[in-house]
C-alpha positions in Angstrom: 80.5 42.3 -91.8 80.7 38.9 -90.4 78.3 36.0 -91.3 76.7 36.3 -87.8 76.1 40.0 -88.2 74.6 39.4 -91.7 72.2 36.9 -90.2 71.3 39.4 -87.5 70.7 42.2 -89.9 68.5 40.0 -92.1 66.5 38.9 -89.1 66.0 42.4 -87.8 65.8 44.5 -91.0 65.1 41.9 -93.7 66.8 42.0 -97.2 68.0 45.5 -97.8 66.4 46.1 -101.2 65.9 49.9 -100.9 69.0 51.3 -99.3 67.6 54.8 -98.9 64.5 53.6 -97.2 66.4 51.3 -95.0 68.8 54.0 -93.9 65.8 56.2 -93.0 64.2 53.6 -90.7 67.6 52.9 -89.3 68.1 56.5 -88.3 64.8 56.6 -86.5 65.9 53.7 -84.4 69.3 55.2 -83.5 68.9 56.5 -79.9 69.8 55.5 -76.4 67.9 54.8 -73.3 67.5 58.5 -72.2 65.8 59.5 -69.0 63.3 62.4 -69.0 64.3 65.5 -67.2 60.8 66.1 -65.9 60.1 62.5 -64.8 63.0 60.8 -63.2 62.0 57.2 -64.0 60.5 58.0 -67.5 62.4 57.0 -70.7 62.0 59.1 -73.6 61.4 58.4 -77.4 62.4 60.8 -80.1 61.3 59.0 -83.4 58.7 56.6 -84.3 59.7 52.9 -84.1 62.0 52.2 -81.1 58.8 52.1 -78.7 58.9 48.3 -79.4 62.0 48.1 -77.2 61.7 51.2 -75.0 58.3 50.5 -73.7 59.1 46.8 -72.6 62.1 48.2 -70.9 60.2 51.0 -69.4 57.6 48.5 -68.1 60.1 46.3 -66.5 62.0 49.3 -65.0 58.7 50.2 -63.3 58.2 46.8 -62.0 61.5 46.9 -60.4 61.0 50.4 -59.0 57.5 50.0 -57.7 57.6 46.3 -56.4 61.3 45.6 -55.6 62.3 48.7 -53.7 61.4 50.6 -50.7 61.0 53.9 -52.4 57.6 55.7 -51.6 57.6 57.6 -54.7 58.3 56.6 -58.3 58.9 60.2 -59.6 61.8 60.7 -57.2 64.7 58.8 -59.0 68.3 60.2 -58.8 70.9 59.6 -61.3 72.7 56.8 -59.4 69.5 55.0 -58.8 68.4 55.3 -62.4 71.7 53.8 -63.5 71.2 50.8 -61.2 67.5 50.4 -62.3 68.2 50.4 -65.8 71.1 48.1 -65.8 69.3 45.5 -63.6 66.2 45.8 -65.9 68.4 45.2 -69.1 69.9 42.2 -67.2 66.6 40.8 -66.2 65.3 41.0 -69.9 68.4 39.3 -71.1 68.1 36.5 -68.5 64.5 35.8 -69.6 65.6 35.5 -73.2 68.2 33.0 -72.5 67.0 29.8 -74.1 66.3 26.8 -71.7 68.4 28.2 -69.0 71.5 27.3 -70.9 73.4 30.0 -69.1 75.0 31.6 -72.2 74.4 35.3 -72.5 75.6 37.7 -75.1 76.2 41.5 -75.2 76.8 43.5 -78.5 79.1 46.3 -78.0 81.5 48.5 -79.9 84.5 46.6 -81.6 87.8 47.2 -79.7 91.3 47.2 -81.1 90.6 49.1 -84.3 93.7 50.3 -86.2 94.4 54.1 -85.8 93.8 54.6 -89.4 90.1 53.2 -89.1 89.7 55.2 -86.0 90.7 58.6 -87.8 88.3 57.8 -90.6 85.4 57.2 -88.4 85.6 60.1 -86.1 87.0 62.6 -88.5 89.6 63.6 -85.8 93.1 62.8 -85.0 93.6 59.0 -84.4 93.0 57.9 -80.8 94.4 55.0 -78.9 92.4 51.7 -79.3 91.1 51.8 -75.7 89.4 55.1 -76.6 87.7 53.8 -79.8 84.6 52.4 -78.0 83.8 55.8 -76.5 84.6 57.9 -79.6 82.4 55.6 -81.8 79.5 55.9 -79.5 79.4 59.6 -79.6 79.2 59.7 -83.5 76.2 61.1 -85.1 74.3 58.4 -87.1 74.9 60.5 -90.5 78.6 60.0 -89.9 78.4 56.3 -89.0 75.6 54.9 -91.2 74.0 51.5 -91.5 76.9 49.6 -93.0 79.6 51.2 -90.8 77.7 50.7 -87.7 77.3 46.9 -88.3 81.1 46.7 -89.2 81.9 48.2 -85.8 80.1 46.0 -83.4 81.1 42.7 -81.8 79.5 39.9 -79.8 80.7 39.2 -76.4 79.6 36.0 -74.3 79.2 35.3 -70.7 78.7 32.0 -69.0 77.2 33.2 -65.8 74.5 35.8 -64.8 76.7 37.6 -62.3 79.3 38.2 -65.3 76.6 39.5 -67.5 75.3 41.9 -64.8 78.7 43.2 -64.1 79.3 43.8 -67.9 76.0 45.5 -68.4 76.7 47.9 -65.4 80.3 48.5 -66.8 78.7 49.6 -70.1 76.0 51.9 -68.7 77.3 54.8 -70.8 76.8 52.8 -74.0 73.1 52.1 -73.3 72.6 55.9 -73.1 74.5 56.7 -76.3 73.1 57.3 -79.9 72.9 53.4 -80.5 72.1 52.1 -77.1 68.6 50.8 -78.1 69.9 48.8 -81.1 72.9 47.5 -79.2 70.5 46.1 -76.5 68.1 44.7 -79.0 71.0 42.8 -80.7 72.1 41.5 -77.3 68.6 40.1 -76.7 68.4 38.3 -80.1 71.8 36.8 -79.8 71.2 35.7 -76.3 68.0 34.0 -77.4 69.6 32.7 -80.5 68.8 33.4 -84.2 67.7 29.8 -85.0 65.6 29.7 -81.8 63.8 33.0 -82.9 63.2 31.7 -86.3 61.6 28.6 -84.9 59.1 30.6 -82.8 58.2 33.2 -85.3 55.3 32.4 -87.6 56.9 33.7 -90.7 60.7 33.7 -90.4 61.0 35.6 -93.7 59.3 38.6 -92.1 61.7 41.0 -90.3 61.4 42.1 -86.7 61.2 45.7 -87.8 58.9 46.7 -90.6 60.9 47.9 -93.6 58.2 50.4 -94.6 56.9 51.8 -91.5 59.9 51.0 -89.0 57.7 49.6 -86.3 58.6 46.5 -84.3 56.7 43.3 -84.8 54.5 41.5 -82.3 57.2 38.8 -82.2 59.7 41.4 -81.0 57.3 42.7 -78.4 56.5 39.2 -77.1 60.3 38.3 -77.0 61.1 41.2 -74.7 57.9 40.6 -72.5 58.1 36.9 -72.1 61.4 35.6 -73.6 59.6 33.9 -76.6 59.3 35.4 -80.0 55.9 34.1 -80.7 53.7 36.0 -83.1 50.5 35.6 -81.4 49.0 37.0 -78.2 46.5 34.3 -77.3 47.0 31.6 -74.6 48.6 28.4 -75.6 49.1 26.9 -79.0 46.4 26.5 -81.8 46.1 24.4 -84.9 44.7 25.7 -88.1 44.4 23.4 -91.2 47.3 21.4 -89.8 49.5 24.3 -89.0 50.5 24.9 -85.4 50.4 28.5 -84.3 52.4 29.3 -81.2 50.9 31.6 -78.3 51.8 32.5 -74.8 52.2 29.7 -72.3 52.3 31.2 -69.0 51.1 34.3 -67.0 53.4 37.1 -67.9 55.2 39.4 -65.3 54.1 42.5 -67.4 50.9 42.5 -69.6 50.0 43.5 -73.1 46.6 45.1 -74.4 45.8 46.3 -77.8 43.2 48.5 -79.3 43.0 46.0 -82.1 40.9 43.8 -80.0 38.2 46.4 -79.7 38.1 46.4 -83.4 38.0 42.6 -83.4 41.3 42.0 -85.3 42.7 39.8 -82.5 42.0 38.6 -79.0 44.6 38.8 -76.3 44.6 35.9 -73.8 44.5 36.0 -70.2 48.2 35.4 -69.7 48.9 38.8 -71.1 45.7 40.5 -70.0 46.1 39.4 -66.4 49.9 39.7 -65.6 51.7 39.1 -62.3 52.1 42.9 -61.7 49.7 45.7 -62.6 51.7 47.0 -65.4 50.6 46.8 -69.1 51.9 47.9 -72.4 48.9 49.1 -74.5 49.3 49.0 -78.2 47.4 51.3 -80.6 47.6 51.7 -84.4 50.8 53.7 -84.2 52.4 53.6 -80.8 53.0 51.6 -77.5 52.3 53.3 -74.2 52.9 51.8 -70.6 50.1 51.9 -68.1 50.8 51.0 -64.5 49.4 51.1 -61.0 50.6 50.2 -57.4 47.5 48.3 -56.4 48.3 44.6 -56.6 44.6 43.9 -56.2 44.3 44.7 -59.9 46.0 41.5 -60.6 45.6 38.0 -59.0 46.7 34.4 -59.7 44.6 32.6 -62.4 41.2 31.6 -61.2 40.1 27.9 -62.0 37.4 29.3 -64.3 39.9 31.0 -66.4 42.0 27.9 -66.6 38.9 25.9 -67.6 37.9 28.4 -70.2 41.4 28.4 -71.8 41.5 24.7 -72.0 37.9 24.8 -73.6 39.0 27.3 -76.2 42.1 25.0 -77.0 39.5 22.3 -78.1 36.8 24.6 -79.4 38.2 27.9 -80.4 35.2 29.0 -82.5 32.6 27.6 -80.1 31.1 25.5 -82.9 32.0 22.0 -81.9 34.3 20.2 -79.4 36.2 17.0 -78.9 34.5 16.1 -75.6 36.8 13.2 -74.7 39.9 15.2 -75.2 38.5 18.2 -73.3 37.5 16.0 -70.4 40.9 14.4 -70.1 42.6 17.7 -70.2 40.4 19.3 -67.5 40.9 16.2 -65.3 44.7 16.5 -65.9 44.6 20.0 -64.6 42.4 19.0 -61.7 39.4 21.1 -62.7 36.2 19.5 -61.1 33.7 18.1 -63.5 30.0 18.1 -62.7 27.0 16.6 -64.6 24.2 19.1 -65.2 20.8 18.4 -66.7 20.9 18.1 -70.4 19.8 21.3 -72.3 17.7 21.2 -75.4 19.8 20.8 -78.6 22.7 20.1 -76.5 24.4 16.7 -75.9 27.6 18.1 -74.2 28.6 17.6 -70.6 28.7 20.9 -68.6 31.5 21.8 -66.3 31.4 23.8 -63.0 34.4 26.0 -63.7 33.5 27.0 -67.3 31.8 30.3 -67.6 28.5 29.0 -69.2 27.0 32.4 -69.8 30.0 33.7 -71.6 30.7 30.6 -73.8 27.7 28.2 -74.3 24.8 30.7 -75.3 26.8 31.4 -78.6 26.6 27.6 -79.4 23.1 27.0 -78.1 21.5 30.1 -80.0 23.4 29.7 -83.4 20.8 29.7 -86.3 19.9 26.2 -87.4 21.3 25.2 -90.8 18.3 23.0 -91.5 15.2 24.3 -93.2 12.2 25.1 -91.0 8.9 23.1 -91.1 7.1 25.8 -92.7 9.5 26.2 -95.7 
């Protein structure tokens, strides 16, 4: 296993302290992008875990099918069209992961040029020519290949232009549908983004992208596939907590994200993910990811000035307790949000803003219980 592969394995799987457990989780992730026989444009999932990759791919595939084609029905999707849709979708996600438009794209594929002895030992069949190794390896059952052997048989290929990448993705169509297609695509995204770039964006770089106990993908992995950034949070913009900068989402996403955890008050999803450019959302539950979509563009719209002002306000006052008024005013003026002086409210010495949702924000501050003792006590 090369040094690059070791870094990649550690990023995705963590330190392999329990081989049996890691192999079990690995087996659950070994599937390809397989279309349903009953729903022509639907991707199937066979075991728990890989929905962290399959769901974003499904969402972007639907975006391309519903809003970039002339089709009247998303259910009618013949084989040749599915091939084109899947390959274009994978290319789009890889393009968004490319850091700073550097134009350097990576694909992880089967290692070519294996010796005939190695080929025979892998496949358990008579040796084949080196040009056939790629296809024979892709057809192996995971029990025959295993965690270590799989990572010894993959290679990184680099492309300097998007057109070269798209041609290569299309040429490898059969690989994406094979037993290891999801993992090969995941590794391609990670290497295109860059391992160091991902570590710089993840809140805890020691935490693997795939949970070593339950096998689910992390929020950083989901965010990377949705937005091209492997940040660990779902709120808008960056926040500071005790001097530590916590990275969030910085622009309106093409595909949205919602989570049941917000209803339980474990987190709060920002408007960049709640209100995407297209009416397609990935919805996270305690155990799974599901794709919701609609064709009605009226469900989404460009960000309103009130939403922009609210997000700026929350940047300076995330807990609605106090606010750096000078900094808030300067930021709102920079974003050309109109300011208006309203009458002062009792117990309030703050300026009010036309585009801030006053009823949603300020009552929480104005009606907080006083910390001072009452006159009667």
